[in-house]
N, C-alpha and C positions, 0 to 999 in steps of 0.2 A: 234329233240324234245326240246323243252327247256318247262320249266315250268311255270307254270303263275306265274305274282305275282302280287299282288294287292295293288294301291297303300291304306295306312291304318293311319284312326287318334287316336289317342291314346287318348281320351278325356278325361285328369284327371290326368293325368303320373304323376310319380313318381321317384326320383333318391333312393331313398328309395329298398338297395333288398331286403327286405323282406315282399314289397307291389306288390299282386297281378301285378298293373297294370307296374312297374316293371322289373316283371318275362317275362308281356308277353310284350314291348318292344324288350328283349332281346331274346327270341326267334323267334320273326317278324325280328329283327335285325337278327341275325343266318340264316332263311331263306332267305333273298334276299326280306322279301318284303319292300317296302320301302314306310315309314312315315314323321308322322304328328305330333309329341310331344304336346301339348296341355294341360296349365296347367293354372290353378290363382298362382302357386310357382314356381316363378325361379327352375331354372337350367339347365340342358343339358345330353346327352346322347351319346355315339354312337357318341362321334363329332356335334351334332345337340343339338341347341339349343334353349329350352322349350320356344313354342309359350304361349304370354299371351294371354285369354281363356277372360279375362276384354274387350279387345281389340275386338274378340270379328274379328280374323283375318280371312281372306280371304281361302282357298284352291282349287281348282280345280281339277278335275276327279280324287271326292274320291271314289273312289271302298265301301268301311267299315268303318266304324265307331264305335269302342269299347269301352264302356264306362266303365268309372272305375269311377263316382260319385258317393257317396250312390241318390236314390229316394229321400229321404229329397228333399234334393239339382238338384239334376235335371229341376227339373222344371224353371228355371228361363235360364232355357238357351235352352227350347223346338226349340223354333223357329230358332236360330242361327242354330240347332241339322240338323234339315229340310231342311234348307237355303244350306249345304254344300250339296246337292244334292245325298248322297251318295246312290248305288244298295242297301245297307243293313246296317241295323245297329247291333251290338249281344251287351245286357240285360248281360250285364255278374254278376255274384251272388247277390243280395242284387241293382240293378240297376234296377228291373223293375220298368215300369211306362205305363199304361192302357191310360193316354193321350199322351203321347209319340207314344208309339205304334199303335195305334187305329190312329191318326196323320198321322204319317210314313206310313200306311199300305192306305189311300187314296190316298196318295201322288201315289203309286205308289212301296213303299221301303221296301223293303222285309224284318221283323224282327226277331230277332231269340233274344230266351230264351236259353242261353248257355253260356259255358267260353272258353273265347277263348284262354288257356292254353289244356285244352282235345281235343280242336277241333284242331290246331295244331296238337297236338302230333296224334293224329288219321287219322292227311291229310284230315283234312275235312275241313280246311280253304279255 
């Protein structure tokens, strides 16, 4: 039996090992989940270049978008996130956005206010 992997977009990826976005990417990588690292900053992790959020990169077959952009900066990216057509969006602490969550649920996208790191550690990802 193989463990299910979930293609995850880390939105707000960071190369700073003290940031939660970095820690989540590291844990996703260790768990074998394919991921796309998207940020307004340049960088790379685990041999993968960050995709430039400002270019609204097309990413197909997205299972999960995990958010690491503060809720005050997130609104401008709502349409982009919804157009990725993920199965779910994880609103990590500080990224909660009711307008995005409501629009996502209206499109049949599951929304979770939680912590990707805790979910991975607890086997709930």
